[in-house]
LUMRO-741776 format. One line per 8 residues: number of its first residue (from 1); their letters; for each residue x, y, z of N, C-alpha, C. Coordinates in steps of 0.02 Angstrom, whole numbers, m for minus. Each point is the difference from the previous one (the first is absolute). Layout:
NUM) A) X:Y:Z:X:Y:Z:X:Y:Z; ...
//
This chain:
1) MPNKYYEF) 42:m59:0:m42:59:0:45:62:0; m14:48:m44:41:61:m1:m7:39:66; 52:37:16:m3:42:60:m58:48:m6; m34:12:56:m55:47:1:24:66:28; m36:52:m16:22:67:14:m58:40:28; 14:40:51:m49:45:29:28:70:m4; m29:41:m44:25:68:m9:m6:40:64; 54:34:18:2:41:60:50:56:m12
9) DSKWGLEK) m25:59:m12:43:56:m19:53:16:53; 59:17:m25:53:24:43:m12:74:15; 9:18:61:m6:70:19:67:36:m6; 51:m37:m20:66:28:m11:13:6:m75; 34:53:m19:23:8:m68:68:m35:m9; 24:1:m61:63:m33:m17:57:25:44; 5:65:11:56:28:39:0:m26:72; m59:m7:30:m5:m26:68:23:m73:3
17) WQAYCPNF) m22:m39:m50:22:m70:m3:76:m5:m9; 27:43:m43:73:m1:m12:39:17:63; m27:46:41:32:16:63:m7:m57:50; m55:m36:m4:m14:m56:45:46:m59:m13; 13:m12:m64:45:m55:m19:33:17:m67; 65:15:1:34:17:m63:0:m58:m50; 9:16:m62:0:m49:m54:52:m54:11; m19:m62:m16:42:m60:5:20:m16:73
25) QYRILTKD) m41:22:47:14:m11:71:m58:m37:33; 13:m27:59:m52:m28:43:10:29:70; m53:m3:39:2:21:70:m46:m45:40; 23:m23:58:m43:m33:49:m34:55:39; m65:m8:13:m39:52:33:m29:m24:66; 0:46:48:m37:m13:62:m71:28:m10; m44:m17:45:m70:20:m7:m9:75:m6; 42:39:35:m7:73:m3:27:30:m65
33) EFPPFLPP) 29:m41:m44:25:23:m64:m46:m17:m59; m56:m34:13:m46:m18:m54:m31:62:m30; m14:0:m65:m37:57:m30:m65:11:38; m12:61:24:m58:12:44:m67:m5:m35; m2:0:m65:m64:m3:m36:m25:m72:m8; 42:m50:15:m23:m69:m5:m51:m14:55; m49:m43:m12:m53:m12:49:27:m26:67; m15:35:55:23:m24:66:m28:m69:17
41) SLTAKFNC) m59:m17:m27:m28:m66:14:45:m56:m27; 40:16:m51:47:m48:m27:68:7:33; 27:60:3:68:9:25:6:m15:74; m53:4:38:2:m16:71:19:m73:11; m13:m42:m50:15:m72:4:73:m15:m17; 35:48:m31:68:m13:m23:50:3:58; 50:m44:m4:55:0:47:56:46:m24; 10:1:m66:51:42:m31:m16:6:m74
49) GMVVASGN) 41:34:m36:m11:7:m72:65:10:m36; m5:4:m66:58:11:m42:m23:42:m59; 43:43:m24:m15:38:m61:59:m8:m47; m16:m6:m65:50:m9:m52:m18:47:m58; 51:29:m31:m11:46:m56:43:m20:m59; m30:4:m60:38:m13:m60:m31:39:m57; 42:26:m43:m27:37:m57:53:28:m45; m24:39:m48:43:31:m49:m33:66:m21
57) KTNQTFVF) 22:29:m55:m27:66:m18:m72:m3:m27; m26:m60:m15:m68:m5:m25:m50:m32:49; 25:m42:45:m44:m35:47:33:m7:68; m39:9:53:25:m6:69:m52:m37:41; 22:m50:38:m46:m39:41:27:m6:70; m47:2:49:15:m9:70:m45:m55:26; 29:m46:38:m38:m53:32:8:7:75; m56:9:34:m1:m4:73:m28:m68:16
65) QGYRVDGF) 37:m39:39:m24:m66:19:m4:m4:75; m61:m8:25:m11:m8:71:1:m73:19; 25:m16:59:5:m69:24:m39:m7:65; m35:m56:5:m31:m17:64:6:m75:10; 7:m19:63:3:m71:16:m72:m25:5; m15:m53:m38:m66:m30:m1:8:m73:18; m7:m15:65:13:m68:23:74:m14:m6; 17:m51:m41:70:m16:m11:25:26:m68
73) ELDEHQYI) m42:39:m32:17:27:m66:16:75:4; 40:23:m48:13:71:m8:m44:24:m57; m48:42:14:m47:24:m50:26:67:m27; 1:5:m67:27:59:m33:m57:38:m34; 0:66:7:m50:42:m32:36:54:m39; m10:1:m66:36:47:m43:m44:59:m20; 29:59:5:m29:60:m27:50:26:m52; m24:11:m61:44:18:m55:m22:67:m30
81) VSYDLAQS) 50:42:m13:m11:63:m35:47:0:m60; m28:9:m60:41:0:m60:m16:63:m40; 53:34:m20:m6:62:m39:23:m13:m71; m44:13:m47:18:0:m71:16:73:m16; 63:18:4:20:70:m8:m9:25:m71; 6:m44:m49:m9:19:m69:m73:20:m15; m47:m32:35:m71:14:m10:m29:45:54; 41:20:49:m23:41:57:m59:m33:36
89) KSYAGFVE) 7:m66:12:m53:m37:35:31:m38:58; m42:m12:50:22:m42:56:m55:m50:16; 21:m56:28:m44:m55:20:19:m19:71; m49:m14:41:15:m19:69:m54:m46:27; 21:m48:40:m48:m44:32:33:m59:33; m43:m42:29:23:m59:35:m5:m61:m46; 50:m43:4:m3:m64:m33:m32:m47:52; m56:m29:m18:m40:m41:46:16:m74:m7
97) HADYTGRT) m11:m36:55:10:m73:m1:m62:m36:m26; m56:34:0:m63:m32:m19:m40:45:m46; m52:m28:m28:m45:37:m44:m61:20:42; m9:65:10:m57:26:37:m49:30:m49; m58:m32:m6:m51:22:m48:m17:74:10; 2:37:m55:m18:70:2:55:46:25; 57:m29:20:54:41:26:65:m9:m39; 19:m61:m13:64:m11:m34:m10:m12:m74
105) TVIPVPMQ) 53:17:m37:2:m13:m72:70:m27:m16; 9:m18:m61:67:m18:m23:41:64:m3; 64:m5:14:43:60:m3:m4:29:m70; m14:65:m6:m7:30:m67:63:m10:m42; m10:m14:m63:56:m12:m46:49:58:m1; m23:64:m3:48:55:0:43:2:64; m30:m20:56:38:m2:63:52:m56:m3; m20:m58:m26:47:m56:m7:59:21:m44
113) LSMSLSGI) m15:34:m55:53:22:m45:46:50:34; m29:48:35:40:51:35:46:m33:52; m27:m48:38:41:m35:49:56:m38:m34; m17:m36:m52:49:m40:m36:57:43:m26; m17:57:m29:51:45:m27:43:32:55; m27:5:60:39:29:55:47:m51:32; m13:m64:m11:43:m52:29:m30:m33:61; m57:23:24:m34:m31:57:m65:m29:m25
121) NVDYQFPT) m16:m59:24:m61:m32:m22:m40:m26:60; m55:m31:m14:m48:m19:51:26:m54:47; 34:m49:m27:16:m59:40:65:8:39; 7:55:34:58:12:43:m7:m39:64; 51:m36:19:0:m36:64:67:10:34; m3:9:65:61:8:40:1:m58:49; 36:m56:m16:m3:m60:40:27:8:71; 48:45:10:25:14:68:14:74:5
129) KPPHVSGS) 3:23:61:15:70:12:73:14:m16; 14:54:m37:70:17:m15:39:16:63; 66:m8:m2:41:13:59:5:75:18; m14:43:m49:4:72:11:m69:31:m3; m9:59:29:m65:33:m2:m12:34:m66; 52:9:m41:m8:28:m66:59:m20:m43; m9:6:m65:55:m16:m45:m25:m1:m71; 39:m29:m45:m17:0:m70:m40:m63:m18
137) IQELIDNG) m39:5:m52:m35:m59:m26:51:m52:m21; 56:23:m29:52:m47:m21:25:m41:59; 6:31:59:21:m37:60:m49:m56:16; m64:13:m7:m50:m52:12:7:m57:m49; 11:17:m63:8:m51:m52:63:m41:12; 56:34:13:64:m33:11:m2:m49:59; m39:17:51:m4:m42:60:m59:m49:m1; m33:m5:m57:m57:m47:m6:m58:19:44
145) LIQGFTNS) m7:64:16:m53:22:45:m60:30:m36; 0:m4:m65:m57:25:m37:m17:m50:m55; m63:m12:m8:m24:m41:m55:m53:43:m34; m11:m12:m63:m52:36:m33:18:26:m68; 63:15:m12:18:24:m66:m15:m53:m53; 15:m63:14:m14:m52:m49:m73:m21:4; m26:m8:61:m70:m20:8:m47:52:m30; 17:63:6:m45:52:m24:m10:m3:m75
153) VDVQNGNI) 51:m23:m36:m7:m7:m73:m54:m53:m13; 1:m55:38:m51:m52:m8:m69:26:17; m5:41:52:m65:29:19:m25:44:m56; 43:43:m26:m19:46:m53:m25:m39:m62; 32:m57:m13:m18:m38:m59:m55:m52:13; m26:0:61:m54:m46:17:21:m72:9; 65:m12:13:25:m68:9:m6:m25:71; m17:44:47:m7:m21:71:m72:11:20
//
């Protein structure tokens, strides 16, 4: 089943996101560092979070991933903001684990394209917490702490 999407506008512009997490970087976040416009009913459940940024002169994407312990599992909730700078458009919302009738849809194709061109895609997974509170995306890749660049191609092509 394709990832489902719930549109939820970002109250931050591109400049605010860039200050929050510079391009090609990640940051581990404490609860008091979460974007304040995200629903408190969701973020109150999070133990911590992570933000990652990737982009170029035409497309820029930010992924905020909240984590909560659910029994013996680590539950991940993604909020994604993608800017198509060439078209002066932005897309923002949550990637959902389930299909909620009347609420979720398939991720819009222009958003998928914008994310893909920025280098960040939907199927981002962080199997363990990085040893540092911030660093480069390349550091995550080099240390095997990020998955998703290969999986996301399969998601985009409908192979997963």
